[in-house]
C-alpha positions as CSV (number, residue, x, y, z in Angstrom):
1,X,1.4,-57.4,37.4
2,X,0.8,-54.4,35.4
3,X,1.0,-53.9,31.9
4,X,4.5,-52.0,32.5
5,X,5.8,-54.8,34.4
6,X,4.5,-57.0,31.7
7,X,7.2,-55.3,29.3
8,X,9.7,-54.6,31.9
9,X,10.1,-59.0,32.7
10,X,9.9,-59.9,29.2
11,X,12.9,-57.5,27.8
12,X,14.6,-58.9,30.9
13,X,14.0,-62.2,29.9
14,X,15.0,-61.3,26.6
15,X,18.3,-59.3,27.1
16,X,19.7,-61.9,29.6
17,X,21.1,-64.2,26.8
18,X,21.4,-61.8,24.1
19,X,23.2,-64.1,21.6
20,X,20.9,-67.1,22.1
21,X,18.5,-63.9,21.4
22,X,20.0,-62.4,18.6
23,X,20.1,-65.8,16.9
24,X,16.6,-66.5,17.4
25,X,15.5,-62.7,16.1
26,X,18.3,-63.2,13.0
27,X,16.4,-66.9,12.1
28,X,13.3,-65.0,12.2
29,X,14.6,-62.1,10.1
30,X,16.4,-64.2,7.1
31,X,12.7,-65.8,6.8
32,X,10.8,-62.4,6.6
33,X,13.7,-60.6,4.0
34,X,13.1,-63.4,1.5
35,X,9.9,-63.6,1.1
36,X,9.7,-59.9,0.7
37,X,13.0,-59.8,-1.6
38,X,10.8,-62.9,-3.4
39,X,7.7,-60.6,-3.2
40,X,9.5,-58.3,-4.6
41,X,11.8,-59.5,-7.5
42,X,8.9,-62.0,-8.3
43,X,7.1,-58.7,-9.6
44,X,9.8,-57.2,-10.9
45,X,10.5,-59.8,-13.3
46,X,6.4,-60.2,-14.0
47,X,7.2,-56.8,-15.8
48,X,10.4,-57.3,-17.4
49,X,9.2,-60.4,-18.9
50,X,6.1,-58.9,-20.2
51,X,8.6,-56.2,-21.7
52,X,11.3,-58.4,-23.5
53,X,7.7,-60.3,-24.8
54,X,6.4,-57.1,-26.0
55,X,9.5,-55.8,-27.6
56,X,8.8,-59.7,-29.3
57,X,5.6,-58.3,-30.8
58,X,2.8,-60.4,-27.7
59,X,0.7,-57.7,-28.5
60,X,0.5,-58.3,-32.5
61,X,-1.7,-60.7,-34.9
62,X,-0.4,-61.8,-38.6
63,X,-2.1,-62.4,-41.3
64,X,-0.9,-63.5,-44.3
65,X,-3.4,-65.1,-47.6
66,X,-4.6,-68.6,-47.5
67,X,-4.9,-70.7,-50.4
68,X,-5.9,-69.5,-53.4
69,X,-6.7,-66.1,-51.5
70,X,-4.3,-62.5,-52.4
71,X,-4.3,-59.7,-50.0
72,X,-4.8,-56.2,-51.9
73,X,-3.2,-52.9,-51.3
74,X,-5.6,-51.3,-49.3
75,X,-7.2,-54.2,-46.9
76,X,-5.3,-52.5,-44.3
77,X,-7.0,-49.3,-44.3
78,X,-10.4,-51.2,-44.0
79,X,-9.9,-53.1,-41.6
80,X,-8.4,-50.7,-39.4
81,X,-11.7,-48.7,-39.6
82,X,-13.7,-52.3,-39.1
83,X,-11.8,-53.1,-35.9
84,X,-11.1,-50.0,-34.8
85,X,-6.9,-50.6,-34.0
86,X,-4.0,-49.9,-36.1
87,X,-3.4,-52.0,-39.3
88,X,0.1,-52.2,-41.0
89,X,0.5,-53.9,-44.3
90,X,3.7,-55.0,-45.8
91,X,5.6,-56.7,-49.0
92,X,9.0,-58.7,-49.4
93,X,10.2,-59.0,-53.0
94,X,14.0,-60.2,-52.7
95,X,16.1,-58.2,-55.2
96,X,19.2,-56.6,-56.2
97,X,20.7,-53.1,-55.2
98,X,23.0,-51.6,-57.9
99,X,25.5,-49.2,-58.2
100,X,27.2,-48.4,-61.1
101,X,28.1,-52.0,-62.5
102,X,28.1,-53.3,-58.7
103,X,25.1,-55.4,-57.7
104,X,24.2,-56.5,-53.8
105,X,20.9,-59.1,-53.6
106,X,19.0,-57.0,-51.0
107,X,15.2,-57.6,-49.9
108,X,12.9,-54.3,-50.4
109,X,10.1,-53.7,-47.4
110,X,7.3,-52.1,-48.5
111,X,5.7,-51.0,-45.5
112,X,4.3,-48.1,-43.2
113,X,5.4,-45.3,-41.0
114,X,3.4,-47.7,-38.4
115,X,5.5,-50.7,-39.2
116,X,8.6,-48.9,-38.8
117,X,7.8,-47.9,-35.5
118,X,6.3,-51.1,-34.0
119,X,9.7,-52.6,-35.5
120,X,11.2,-50.4,-32.9
121,X,14.0,-48.8,-35.5
122,X,16.7,-46.2,-35.2
123,X,18.5,-44.5,-37.6
124,X,21.5,-44.3,-37.6
125,X,22.8,-41.7,-39.9
126,X,20.7,-39.7,-42.0
127,X,16.9,-39.3,-41.3
128,X,14.0,-41.2,-41.5
129,X,11.8,-40.1,-44.0
130,X,9.2,-37.3,-44.6
131,X,5.7,-38.1,-44.0
132,X,5.3,-37.2,-47.8
133,X,7.4,-39.8,-48.6
134,X,5.1,-42.8,-47.3
135,X,2.6,-40.9,-50.2
136,X,3.1,-42.4,-53.8
137,X,5.2,-41.3,-55.9
138,X,8.0,-41.2,-53.8
139,X,11.4,-42.3,-54.7
140,X,12.9,-42.1,-51.3
141,X,14.0,-45.5,-49.6
142,X,16.2,-45.9,-45.9
143,X,18.6,-48.8,-45.6
144,X,19.9,-51.5,-43.5
145,X,23.4,-51.1,-41.7
146,X,24.4,-54.7,-43.1
147,X,23.5,-53.7,-46.4
148,X,25.0,-50.3,-46.3
149,X,27.9,-51.1,-45.3
150,X,28.9,-53.9,-47.5
151,X,27.7,-51.0,-51.0
152,X,29.2,-48.6,-48.9
153,X,26.2,-46.0,-48.9
154,X,25.6,-43.0,-47.3
155,X,22.4,-40.8,-46.8
156,X,21.7,-38.6,-50.1
157,X,23.3,-41.7,-52.2
158,X,20.9,-42.5,-55.4
159,X,20.9,-46.3,-56.5
160,X,18.8,-48.8,-58.4
161,X,16.5,-50.6,-56.2
162,X,15.1,-53.7,-59.1
163,X,15.6,-51.5,-61.6
164,X,13.9,-48.1,-59.5
165,X,16.2,-45.4,-58.8
166,X,16.1,-44.2,-55.4
167,X,17.3,-42.1,-52.5
168,X,18.4,-43.3,-49.6
169,X,17.5,-40.7,-46.7
170,X,19.0,-43.0,-44.0
171,X,20.5,-46.3,-42.2
172,X,18.7,-47.8,-39.8
173,X,18.7,-50.8,-37.3
174,X,16.0,-52.5,-36.2
175,X,15.5,-53.4,-32.3
176,X,12.3,-55.7,-32.1
177,X,13.8,-59.7,-32.9
178,X,10.3,-60.7,-34.2
179,X,10.2,-60.3,-37.8
180,X,10.6,-62.7,-40.9
181,X,13.1,-60.6,-43.0
182,X,16.9,-59.7,-42.1
183,X,16.9,-55.5,-41.4
184,X,20.3,-55.1,-41.5
185,X,20.1,-56.0,-45.6
186,X,16.9,-54.7,-46.5
187,X,15.9,-51.7,-48.3
188,X,12.4,-50.2,-46.8
189,X,10.6,-48.5,-48.9
190,X,6.8,-47.1,-49.0
191,X,4.2,-49.5,-49.3
192,X,2.4,-47.6,-51.8
193,X,5.3,-47.1,-53.3
194,X,6.2,-50.6,-54.1
195,X,2.5,-50.9,-54.6
196,X,2.5,-48.7,-57.4
197,X,5.5,-50.1,-58.3
198,X,5.7,-54.0,-58.4
199,X,2.2,-54.6,-58.4
200,X,-1.2,-53.8,-55.7
201,X,-0.6,-57.7,-54.0
202,X,0.4,-57.3,-50.4
203,X,1.5,-60.2,-48.1
204,X,1.3,-59.5,-44.6
205,X,-0.9,-57.4,-42.8
206,X,0.0,-56.5,-38.9
207,X,-2.9,-55.8,-36.5
208,X,-2.4,-54.5,-33.2
209,X,-4.0,-55.5,-30.5
210,X,-5.4,-53.3,-27.6
211,X,-4.8,-53.5,-23.8
212,X,-6.8,-56.0,-21.8
213,X,-8.0,-58.1,-25.1
214,X,-7.4,-61.7,-26.1
215,X,-4.7,-62.0,-29.4
216,X,-6.8,-65.0,-30.5
217,X,-10.3,-62.8,-30.2
218,X,-8.6,-59.6,-32.3
219,X,-7.5,-62.5,-34.9
220,X,-10.7,-64.5,-35.2
221,X,-12.6,-61.6,-35.7
222,X,-10.0,-60.7,-39.0
223,X,-10.5,-63.9,-40.1
224,X,-14.4,-63.7,-40.5
225,X,-14.2,-59.5,-41.5
226,X,-12.0,-61.1,-44.5
227,X,-14.2,-64.0,-44.9
228,X,-17.5,-62.5,-45.1
229,X,-16.6,-58.7,-46.2
230,X,-13.5,-59.7,-48.5
231,X,-14.8,-62.7,-49.7
232,X,-11.0,-63.3,-48.7
233,X,-9.5,-66.3,-46.6
234,X,-6.5,-65.8,-44.6
235,X,-3.8,-66.9,-41.9
236,X,-3.5,-65.7,-38.9
237,X,-0.4,-66.2,-36.4
238,X,-0.7,-64.7,-32.7
239,X,1.8,-65.6,-29.6
240,X,-1.2,-66.5,-27.6
241,X,0.9,-70.0,-26.6
242,X,3.7,-68.9,-26.0
243,X,2.6,-65.9,-24.1
244,X,0.5,-68.3,-21.7
245,X,3.4,-70.9,-21.1
246,X,5.5,-67.7,-20.7
247,X,3.4,-66.5,-17.8
248,X,3.1,-70.2,-16.7
249,X,6.7,-70.6,-16.2
250,X,7.0,-67.4,-14.7
251,X,4.1,-68.2,-12.0
252,X,5.9,-71.3,-11.2
253,X,9.0,-70.5,-10.6
254,X,7.7,-67.2,-8.4
255,X,5.6,-70.3,-6.4
256,X,8.4,-72.2,-5.3
257,X,10.3,-69.6,-4.0
258,X,7.6,-68.2,-2.1
259,X,7.4,-71.7,-0.8
260,X,11.6,-71.7,0.0
261,X,10.7,-68.6,2.0
262,X,7.3,-69.7,3.4
263,X,9.5,-72.7,5.2
264,X,12.7,-69.9,6.0
265,X,9.9,-68.1,8.2
266,X,8.6,-71.6,9.7
267,X,11.9,-72.2,10.6
268,X,12.7,-69.3,11.8
269,X,9.0,-69.7,14.1
270,X,10.3,-73.1,15.4
271,X,13.3,-71.2,16.6
272,X,10.8,-68.7,18.7
273,X,9.0,-71.7,19.9
274,X,12.7,-73.7,21.0
275,X,13.8,-70.7,23.0
276,X,10.7,-70.2,24.6
277,X,10.5,-74.0,25.5
278,X,14.1,-73.7,26.7
279,X,13.4,-70.6,28.4
280,X,10.4,-72.2,30.5
281,X,12.9,-74.8,31.5
282,X,15.2,-72.5,33.0
283,X,12.5,-69.9,34.3
284,X,10.5,-72.9,36.8
285,X,11.0,-71.5,39.9
286,X,10.2,-67.6,38.7
287,X,6.9,-69.1,37.4
288,X,6.3,-70.8,40.6
289,X,7.1,-67.7,42.5
290,X,4.5,-65.7,40.3
291,X,1.7,-68.0,40.9
292,X,2.5,-68.3,44.6
293,X,2.3,-64.5,44.7
294,X,-1.2,-64.9,43.0
295,X,-0.1,-64.4,39.0
296,X,-2.9,-66.4,36.6
297,X,-2.4,-68.6,34.5
298,X,-3.7,-66.2,32.2
299,X,-0.9,-63.6,33.2
300,X,1.9,-66.1,33.0
301,X,0.2,-66.8,29.3
302,X,0.2,-63.4,28.2
303,X,4.0,-62.7,29.5
304,X,5.4,-66.0,27.2
305,X,3.4,-64.5,24.7
306,X,4.5,-61.2,24.7
307,X,7.9,-62.3,24.8
308,X,7.1,-64.5,21.5
309,X,6.0,-61.2,19.7
310,X,8.7,-59.0,20.7
311,X,11.2,-61.6,19.2
312,X,8.7,-61.9,16.6
313,X,8.9,-57.5,16.6
314,X,12.4,-57.6,16.4
315,X,12.7,-60.4,13.0
316,X,9.9,-58.8,11.8
317,X,11.8,-55.3,12.2
318,X,15.3,-57.1,10.9
319,X,13.6,-59.1,8.0
320,X,12.4,-56.2,6.1
321,X,16.3,-53.9,6.3
322,X,17.3,-57.4,5.2
323,X,14.8,-58.0,2.6
324,X,15.6,-54.2,0.8
325,X,19.3,-54.8,0.8
326,X,18.5,-58.5,-0.8
327,X,16.1,-56.3,-3.2
328,X,18.9,-53.8,-4.5
329,X,21.8,-56.5,-4.6
330,X,19.9,-58.4,-6.3
331,X,17.5,-56.2,-8.3
332,X,21.1,-54.6,-9.3
333,X,23.3,-58.4,-10.4
334,X,20.4,-59.1,-12.9
335,X,19.2,-55.9,-13.8
336,X,15.5,-55.3,-12.8
337,X,13.8,-52.4,-12.1
338,X,12.7,-53.2,-8.5
339,X,9.9,-51.3,-6.6
340,X,8.8,-52.3,-3.0
341,X,5.6,-52.3,-2.1
342,X,3.6,-51.4,0.7
343,X,1.7,-53.4,0.9
344,X,3.9,-56.4,0.7
345,X,6.4,-55.3,3.6
346,X,2.5,-54.6,5.9
347,X,1.9,-58.5,4.8
348,X,5.3,-59.6,5.6
349,X,5.6,-57.6,9.1
350,X,2.2,-59.3,10.0
351,X,2.7,-62.9,8.9
352,X,6.0,-62.2,11.5
353,X,3.5,-61.5,14.4
354,X,1.6,-64.6,13.5
355,X,4.3,-66.8,13.2
356,X,5.6,-65.7,16.3
357,X,2.3,-66.0,18.2
358,X,1.9,-69.4,16.5
359,X,4.6,-70.8,17.9
360,X,4.7,-68.8,21.3
361,X,1.3,-70.5,22.4
362,X,3.0,-74.0,23.1
363,X,5.6,-72.6,25.5
364,X,2.7,-70.0,26.7
365,X,0.4,-72.5,27.7
366,X,3.1,-75.1,29.1
367,X,4.7,-72.3,31.8
368,X,1.0,-71.6,32.3
369,X,0.0,-75.2,33.2
370,X,3.1,-75.5,35.9
371,X,1.5,-75.8,39.5
372,X,3.1,-73.2,41.8
373,X,4.3,-76.1,44.3
374,X,5.9,-78.7,41.3
375,X,7.7,-75.5,39.8
376,X,9.3,-74.9,43.3
377,X,10.0,-78.6,44.0
378,X,11.6,-79.3,41.3
379,X,14.0,-76.5,40.9
C-alpha cells in the first residue's frame, strides 16, 4: 500500500462513524484544553499574586532600634551608601491638629518623598510637596483624607500640628496596605523638619531589596553594618517567610490542577484506545482481506497508528481552541491578565500526539497479529 492509501483508509474509517469519532475527539480535546488553561492561568495567577504581595511590601526590610539602642536622623543616608540601595527613615509622633478652638487627634509621620512613593500615595486634592519642601526649614505638610474630611481641611489651610504652624499642600490617600499607621488620619511632614522640631530620634528605617536578592540577606547585612559601624543593635523584619509560604501554596494548587488536567488527557487517550479496539473487532474481515492480499503486519499496525494519530491531531487542535476559550472566560471572570505562551501550546499539542500514539499501540498490535484465516473465518 502507498502512503496515500494509508491516509484514505484511515480517514474513511474515521468518518464511517462520525458521532463516535466526534465524541472521541471531544474527550481528547477537553483534556488538552484543560491543561493549556491550567498552565496559562497558573502563570497568570503567580504574576498576579506576586504583584499583590509587592503592593504589600515583599521587597522591603524594616529596621527598628533594639533594646537600649536608638536610630538617629542620617542613618538612612549612610546605610544607603553602604548597601547601595534605597533607604528611607520614618518618625511617628502622636499629636493633635488644632484649628481655632478645635483639636483633632492625629499622627505626625516624618518621612521622605521616597517613602511616599513606596507607600503608593495619591493626591486627592491640591498637590504634593515641592522638592524644596522636603528640606529642613519647610513648614508644608500633606494630610490624610479622613482627617481632612473630619476637620474640614483643604489645600492652602494653615493649622497647628503639635504647636507648630504648618501649611497644607494637599490631601492624600495611601494605597499600600502594609503600614503601621492609619494614613487616612495622619499628617505627613518631611522627616528633616520633623527631626528639626521634635528631636533627632528616628523610629524606623525601610530598605528596598534589589531584584534577585533575598530580603533576609539584606536584613543581615544591615544589622551587621549598624552593629559594627554605628554600635547600634537593630531588629529586622521581612516578609520572607510569608513569601515562601505564598509561593508554596500557589505551586501546590497549580500542581494539583495539572494532575487533574493530565488525568483528563489520559481519559481522552483511553477513549482513543477504546474506539480503535472496537474498530479492530468490527473490521476483522477487512484486516483478513488486506493480509491475504499481501499486507504485512507492519502495514496493518501503521494503519491503526495513523488513525490514532489523526484522532490525536484533531483532538489537539480542537483542544487548543477550547483552551483558548477557557483562558479568555476564566481570565475575565477572575480578573487575570493572561498571556498564552507558544511553548505551552506546542507542549500540549505534542502531549496530545504522544498520548494518542501511546494508546493506539495496543489496538494496532492486536490488529497486526490477526491471522488472515482466523479473521476471515470469524467474520
